[in-house]
C-alpha atoms as an extended CHARMM CRD file, in Angstrom:
* protein
*
        89  EXT
         1         1  MET       CA              0.0030000000       -0.0850000000        0.0420000000  PROA      1               0.0000000000
         2         2  PRO       CA              1.1880000000        3.4640000000       -0.9540000000  PROA      2               0.0000000000
         3         3  ALA       CA              0.4940000000        5.1350000000        2.2120000000  PROA      3               0.0000000000
         4         4  ASP       CA              2.7590000000        2.4830000000        4.1570000000  PROA      4               0.0000000000
         5         5  GLY       CA              5.6890000000        3.4630000000        2.1660000000  PROA      5               0.0000000000
         6         6  VAL       CA              5.9660000000        7.1030000000        3.5470000000  PROA      6               0.0000000000
         7         7  CYS       CA              8.9960000000        5.4180000000        6.0390000000  PROA      7               0.0000000000
         8         8  TYR       CA             10.8910000000        3.9860000000        3.5840000000  PROA      8               0.0000000000
         9         9  VAL       CA             11.6520000000        7.2690000000        1.1820000000  PROA      9               0.0000000000
        10        10  GLY       CA             14.9710000000        7.3700000000        2.7860000000  PROA      10              0.0000000000
        11        11  GLU       CA             15.8930000000        3.9510000000        2.4910000000  PROA      11              0.0000000000
        12        12  PHE       CA             14.5510000000        3.7970000000       -1.2300000000  PROA      12              0.0000000000
        13        13  LEU       CA             16.4380000000        7.2080000000       -2.4420000000  PROA      13              0.0000000000
        14        14  GLY       CA             19.4020000000        6.8560000000       -0.2640000000  PROA      14              0.0000000000
        15        15  TYR       CA             20.2050000000        3.1490000000       -0.7960000000  PROA      15              0.0000000000
        16        16  TRP       CA             17.9940000000        1.0210000000       -3.0570000000  PROA      16              0.0000000000
        17        17  PHE       CA             17.2550000000        3.3360000000       -6.1670000000  PROA      17              0.0000000000
        18        18  ILE       CA             21.3060000000        4.2010000000       -6.1970000000  PROA      18              0.0000000000
        19        19  ARG       CA             22.5100000000        0.6670000000       -5.9140000000  PROA      19              0.0000000000
        20        20  LYS       CA             19.6350000000       -1.0180000000       -8.3380000000  PROA      20              0.0000000000
        21        21  ALA       CA             19.0330000000        1.9180000000      -11.0130000000  PROA      21              0.0000000000
        22        22  MET       CA             21.7140000000        1.6450000000      -13.6590000000  PROA      22              0.0000000000
        23        23  TRP       CA             20.8710000000        5.1510000000      -14.5880000000  PROA      23              0.0000000000
        24        24  SER       CA             20.8870000000        6.7220000000      -11.2400000000  PROA      24              0.0000000000
        25        25  ASN       CA             22.9390000000        9.8930000000      -10.4090000000  PROA      25              0.0000000000
        26        26  LYS       CA             22.5200000000       13.1600000000       -9.1390000000  PROA      26              0.0000000000
        27        27  THR       CA             19.7290000000       14.3660000000      -11.0510000000  PROA      27              0.0000000000
        28        28  THR       CA             17.4060000000       10.8920000000      -11.0450000000  PROA      28              0.0000000000
        29        29  VAL       CA             18.1740000000       11.3130000000       -7.2060000000  PROA      29              0.0000000000
        30        30  LYS       CA             16.8660000000       14.4130000000       -7.4320000000  PROA      30              0.0000000000
        31        31  ALA       CA             13.9710000000       13.8850000000       -9.7170000000  PROA      31              0.0000000000
        32        32  ASN       CA             12.9540000000       11.0400000000       -7.7630000000  PROA      32              0.0000000000
        33        33  ALA       CA             12.7660000000       13.1580000000       -4.3820000000  PROA      33              0.0000000000
        34        34  ALA       CA             10.8400000000       15.9140000000       -5.9130000000  PROA      34              0.0000000000
        35        35  SER       CA              8.6540000000       13.2980000000       -7.6180000000  PROA      35              0.0000000000
        36        36  LEU       CA              8.2650000000       11.1390000000       -4.1240000000  PROA      36              0.0000000000
        37        37  LYS       CA              7.2590000000       14.7410000000       -2.4000000000  PROA      37              0.0000000000
        38        38  LYS       CA              4.4410000000       15.6550000000       -4.7780000000  PROA      38              0.0000000000
        39        39  PHE       CA              3.2690000000       12.2800000000       -4.6260000000  PROA      39              0.0000000000
        40        40  TYR       CA              3.0960000000       12.4040000000       -0.9060000000  PROA      40              0.0000000000
        41        41  ALA       CA              1.5800000000       15.9360000000       -1.1860000000  PROA      41              0.0000000000
        42        42  PHE       CA             -1.0830000000       14.4490000000       -3.1910000000  PROA      42              0.0000000000
        43        43  MET       CA             -1.4590000000       11.4230000000       -0.6410000000  PROA      43              0.0000000000
        44        44  ALA       CA             -1.4070000000       14.1820000000        2.6210000000  PROA      44              0.0000000000
        45        45  GLU       CA             -4.1610000000       16.0900000000        0.2200000000  PROA      45              0.0000000000
        46        46  ARG       CA             -6.5210000000       13.3350000000        0.4050000000  PROA      46              0.0000000000
        47        47  GLU       CA             -6.0050000000       12.3670000000        3.9270000000  PROA      47              0.0000000000
        48        48  LEU       CA             -4.4290000000        9.2780000000        3.4410000000  PROA      48              0.0000000000
        49        49  ILE       CA             -1.4900000000       10.0420000000        5.2850000000  PROA      49              0.0000000000
        50        50  LYS       CA             -1.4680000000       11.9990000000        8.3280000000  PROA      50              0.0000000000
        51        51  PRO       CA              0.0420000000       15.2190000000        8.0530000000  PROA      51              0.0000000000
        52        52  GLU       CA              2.8040000000       14.9480000000       10.4700000000  PROA      52              0.0000000000
        53        53  GLU       CA              4.2350000000       11.8470000000        7.8960000000  PROA      53              0.0000000000
        54        54  PHE       CA              4.0660000000       14.3970000000        5.0480000000  PROA      54              0.0000000000
        55        55  ALA       CA              6.3180000000       17.0020000000        7.4080000000  PROA      55              0.0000000000
        56        56  SER       CA              8.3130000000       14.6210000000        8.1550000000  PROA      56              0.0000000000
        57        57  LEU       CA              9.0210000000       12.9070000000        4.7400000000  PROA      57              0.0000000000
        58        58  LYS       CA              9.8310000000       16.5130000000        3.3660000000  PROA      58              0.0000000000
        59        59  GLN       CA             11.9800000000       17.4750000000        6.4180000000  PROA      59              0.0000000000
        60        60  GLN       CA             13.6970000000       13.9100000000        5.5440000000  PROA      60              0.0000000000
        61        61  ILE       CA             14.5690000000       14.9910000000        2.3040000000  PROA      61              0.0000000000
        62        62  LYS       CA             15.6890000000       18.2680000000        3.2940000000  PROA      62              0.0000000000
        63        63  ASP       CA             18.1340000000       17.2330000000        5.5700000000  PROA      63              0.0000000000
        64        64  LYS       CA             18.9700000000       13.9430000000        3.6790000000  PROA      64              0.0000000000
        65        65  LEU       CA             19.2460000000       14.9120000000        0.0290000000  PROA      65              0.0000000000
        66        66  PRO       CA             22.9200000000       16.0100000000        0.4310000000  PROA      66              0.0000000000
        67        67  ASP       CA             24.2190000000       12.8120000000        1.7990000000  PROA      67              0.0000000000
        68        68  TRP       CA             22.0760000000       10.9180000000       -0.8860000000  PROA      68              0.0000000000
        69        69  LEU       CA             23.8120000000       13.0670000000       -3.8100000000  PROA      69              0.0000000000
        70        70  GLY       CA             27.2340000000       12.2470000000       -2.3910000000  PROA      70              0.0000000000
        71        71  ALA       CA             26.0370000000        8.4550000000       -2.0380000000  PROA      71              0.0000000000
        72        72  VAL       CA             25.1970000000        8.4490000000       -5.8300000000  PROA      72              0.0000000000
        73        73  GLU       CA             28.5510000000       10.3100000000       -6.5000000000  PROA      73              0.0000000000
        74        74  ARG       CA             30.5490000000        7.8510000000       -4.8560000000  PROA      74              0.0000000000
        75        75  TYR       CA             28.6850000000        4.7630000000       -6.0730000000  PROA      75              0.0000000000
        76        76  ASN       CA             29.3170000000        5.8210000000       -9.6070000000  PROA      76              0.0000000000
        77        77  ASP       CA             32.5390000000        6.2460000000       -9.5310000000  PROA      77              0.0000000000
        78        78  PRO       CA             35.1510000000        3.8130000000      -10.3450000000  PROA      78              0.0000000000
        79        79  GLU       CA             37.8380000000        4.9400000000       -8.0330000000  PROA      79              0.0000000000
        80        80  VAL       CA             35.4200000000        4.4360000000       -5.0700000000  PROA      80              0.0000000000
        81        81  ASP       CA             35.7110000000        1.0130000000       -2.8240000000  PROA      81              0.0000000000
        82        82  PHE       CA             31.9340000000        0.2870000000       -2.2610000000  PROA      82              0.0000000000
        83        83  GLU       CA             32.3890000000       -0.1490000000        1.3760000000  PROA      83              0.0000000000
        84        84  ASP       CA             33.4750000000        3.8730000000        1.0270000000  PROA      84              0.0000000000
        85        85  VAL       CA             29.8910000000        4.6010000000       -0.3590000000  PROA      85              0.0000000000
        86        86  TRP       CA             27.7800000000        3.4730000000        2.3960000000  PROA      86              0.0000000000
        87        87  PRO       CA             30.4700000000        2.5090000000        5.6800000000  PROA      87              0.0000000000
        88        88  VAL       CA             29.2210000000       -0.0120000000        7.7420000000  PROA      88              0.0000000000
        89        89  GLY       CA             28.8830000000        0.9200000000       11.3940000000  PROA      89              0.0000000000
C-alpha cells in the first residue's frame, strides 16, 4: 500500500535506488525526491497519510538529500570502493 511507504523513502532514495537503478545519478535522485514529495503531498491532501508523516518526509528529504547525492556520486565513481559509499557501523 503506498501510504505504508512514506517511512521508507529515505531507504529507497539513499540506498536501493542508487544500487539498483543503473541510470542513477544526481539528477535522477533529485527528480525522484521531487516526484515522491509531490506524490505524498497528494496523499496528504487526500488524508491518506497523516500531516505529520508528510512533514517528516519533507524534512527528511531536505536534510538527507546532500547525503544521497554524495552517495550516488561515490557509488558511480569507479575509483571508490563499495565500502566507502555506505560505511558499516
